[in-house]
LUMKEVO-613860 format. One record per residue (C-alpha): residue in three letters; y, x, z. Coordinates in pm, whole numbers, plus 50000, padded with zeros to 5 digits. Example, Ala and Ser with C-alpha at 12.3 -4.5 7.8 and 13.67 -1.06 7.14 Angstrom:
2
Ala495505123050780/Ser498945136750714/
END
This chain:
322
Met846780991412133/Ser843270996312007/Ile841620966111850/Phe838090980111934/Lys836530958212205/Gly832960971412201/Pro830150975111946/Ser829660949111677/Arg826510928211656/Phe825320952311390/Gly826060982211612/Arg824220966411904/Ala821240959111678/Val821150995111557/Ala821401007811916/Leu818550985212029/Thr816440995411732/Leu817011032011812/Ala816271026312178/Phe813001008712107/Gly812171035011847/Val812611062812102/Ala810571043712359/Gly807861037012103/Ala807781073412004/Gly807411082712371/Ala804501058512408/Ala802851072612099/Arg803131107412245/Ala801641097312581/Glu798741120412653/Gln795261108612740/Phe794051126213053/Ile790391136613041/Asn789121148113379/Ile785741165113334/Leu783531162213644/Thr781111191313673/Gly779371207213974/Gly779621238614185/Thr781301268614022/Ser778101289614039/Gly776011263913849/Val775801255213478/Tyr777841223113473/Tyr781071240813566/Pro781221268113297/Met780051242913039/Gly782751218813154/Val785351246213114/Ala784091252712760/Ile784271215412677/Ser787821214012814/Lys788801242412581/Ile787131224812287/Phe789021192612359/Ser792321211612376/Glu791651227312038/Lys789971198711851/Met791551166711988/Gln795181156011955/Gly797131139412234/Val794731147812518/Arg795151167612836/Pro791751178812967/Ser791081192313316/Val787941204113496/Gln786951193913848/Ala784311211914054/Thr782221186314247/Lys778921181714429/Ala777531172314087/Ser775471142113974/Val775781116014250/Glu779431123114328/Asn780251124613955/Leu778711090413887/Asn780511074214179/Leu783811089614064/Ile783301076013711/Gln782651041513860/Gln785891044414057/Gly787891054313749/Lys788481089713879/Gly787021108013583/Glu786621104513207/Leu783591126513136/Ala780841137113376/Phe777631157213389/Thr774621141413557/Leu770891144713598/Gly768781117813433/Asp767061106313753/Ser770411102413931/Leu771751083013632/Ala768761059413637/Asp769211054214013/Ala772921047413961/Ala772171020413703/Lys769781003513948/Gly771931008514259/Val769371028314461/Glu771061031614800/Glu768961060114934/Ala769951080014626/Gly773661075214709/Phe774511043214521/Lys775341012614732/Lys775270989814427/Pro774590992914052/Leu777321013113882/Asp778310989413602/Gln781171010213462/Val779081040713367/Arg778371045012995/Gly776311071212815/Val777761097612583/Ala774791120312510/Gly771741138212642/Ile772391175412653/Tyr769911200212801/Ala767171199713066/Asn767711210613424/Tyr764881232913534/Ile763901227613897/Gln763701263514014/Val762231272914351/Ile763221308814427/Ala762121328214735/Ser762861363214855/Lys759821386314818/Asp760181394915187/Ser759591358515287/Gly755981359815167/Ile756391326314988/Lys754181324514678/Thr753371287114652/Leu755061254314744/Ala752641251115038/Asp754021283915174/Leu757411267015225/Lys756111250415541/Gly757781266215841/Lys760271284915620/Arg764041281615578/Leu764961263515254/Ser768261252815094/Val767941220314897/Gly771471216114757/Ala774361194314872/Pro773291162215055/Lys772231134814810/Ser773211156214514/Gly771021155214205/Thr769461187914319/Glu768631174014663/Leu767041143014508/Asn764931166414294/Ala763951185914605/Arg762801154314784/Ala760691143714485/Ile759001177614435/Leu758351183914804/Lys756981148714853/Ala754531153614567/Ala753491186514730/Gly752851168515060/Ile755831184615232/Glu758511166515434/Tyr761751181915556/Lys760371181615911/Asp757611205215795/Leu760191231915708/Gly761471257415954/Lys765051248915864/Val766751228015594/Glu770171238215460/Tyr772241215415234/Leu774241241515048/Pro775651247814699/Phe773901273814484/Gly776231303014554/Glu776151298914932/Ser772361295414929/Val772061328714748/Glu774361346514991/Leu772271334615288/Ile769061347115123/Lys770721380915062/Asn771641381815432/Arg768091372015538/Gln769341339115686/Leu767321318515434/Asp763871323215282/Ala764191302214967/Thr766401279614758/Leu765631250714525/Gln768141249014244/Ser768191222913967/Ala770061239513681/Gly769821253613333/Leu767701284513276/Gly769471316813359/Val771851300513606/Ala774351326113739/Ser773471320914106/Ile769791329814062/Arg770601358713830/Asp772921372014100/Leu770161368914362/Ala767511385214142/Asn769851414314070/Ser770411419214444/Val766981415114609/Pro763371412014488/Ile762481375314430/Thr759501352814364/Val759841323914118/Val757571298014281/Glu755261277714057/Ile755531239814035/Pro752041231613901/Ala751621208813598/Ala749421184813798/Leu752181180714055/Val754751173013783/Asp752401146413646/Lys752151132113997/Val755941129114027/Gly756091112413684/Ser759031102613463/Pro761761114413421/Tyr760231147613527/Val758531168113255/Lys756391199713252/Val758181231413141/Thr757831269113166/Ile760341294113300/Pro759741322813052/Lys759061357313189/Gly762141379113201/Thr764471349713266/Tyr765381367213592/Glu765221403613698/Gly761751412113825/Gln760101380613685/Asp757211395713492/Ala755241364013406/Asp755801328713276/Val756061303613560/Pro755171266413529/Ala757971243613654/Ala759481208913626/Ala762581197313444/Val764841166813419/Gln767191159013130/Asn770941161513180/Tyr773401136713034/Leu777121133812972/Val778571100113075/Thr781941083113065/Ser783681051413179/Ala783341017613006/Lys787131015013031/Leu787871045712820/Pro789071036512466/Asp786491038612188/Asp788551063111982/Val788831087412276/Val785091087212342/Tyr784391090411968/Gly786711120711960/Met785041136512264/Thr781541131712123/Lys782501145211780/Ala784291175311929/Ile781291184612145/Phe778621182011875/Glu780751199511615/Ser781441228611853/Leu777941237011982/Pro778321274611913/Asp781291274812153/Leu779191257812422/Gln776321282112363/Ala778741311012409/Ala779681296412748/His776071293012866/Ala772641298512711/Ala771481264212838/Ala773601248212565/Lys771171261612303/Ala768971231912393/Ile771631206312292/Lys770481189611969/Leu772091160811779/Glu768711145711691/Ser767621143112058/Ala770971132812206/Leu769921096812275/Val766361102512398/Gly765711085212729/Met769331074312784/Pro769111053113106/Val772441034513066/Pro774201016312779/Leu775801039312522/His779601038412501/Pro780701022312169/Gly782801053212088/Ala779761075912117/Ala777651050511927/Lys780101052011635/Tyr779671089711606/Phe775861088311623/Lys775781060711360/Glu777881082511129/Lys775371110611175/Gly772361088111120/Val771011093411472/Leu771611056911563/Lys770751029011320/
END
């Protein structure tokens, strides 16, 4: 008859140690999900988000990035507040409204979980009309069919601000469509729309597609009107040749874009994200020309919300933040 009646105390201790060791190793290997909230697939946010996802996969250990197409700024900020994203693109005016809880901008209360990562590039507010529409100035939009972006998106908030400064209300337009960039372009091609207002980086794919398909007019947003709208809008120029058939510089308005994250995300993760982005700018520039405007020295200019401690650590290391 065997005298073995089960493991000794020592054996049980070794077994428990091994068990906890395996469990601990599993916990250490647990991946950090990073859902990157972007915008429509025909805009700038989405391809840049895809490039950032690739950078994270290559430069950060223990993370699993993903990219989500959204209605952009307002939706992104609300998703960050709800804990449904780890990194998001947003326009500066939407971010300022989110911090204040401006209800008409899409925020029922101040979003207290949103933290800044960095300022990136400016969104140019681009009013593009088909040549056939006869639209040459903002005043000419009256009675015409205009797409202003998804409802209460950052683009639509820009549209309201610019049109208001020009003395135009939605009721003055022949028709208002609330459509993403790509759909707006298709309707103009099919003569079902006269113009589209798109808030995006220069050379956005949707407008390039339109300009390569039909003759267009890039409509001027005069400097005096930009001054009337005020901060955070700034005066810029859309350089000639940005789009097919654009043979002159066109004055316009712009608003800074920002990357934001959640206050709940660990400092080391946000530090890693910030470092990976700023040390891989050539990769972002390869994804979209708008990324050429991303500069370390201007990353914190005008930030409307508190900076995440993880991002702050990186900028302190680089001497950008004292």
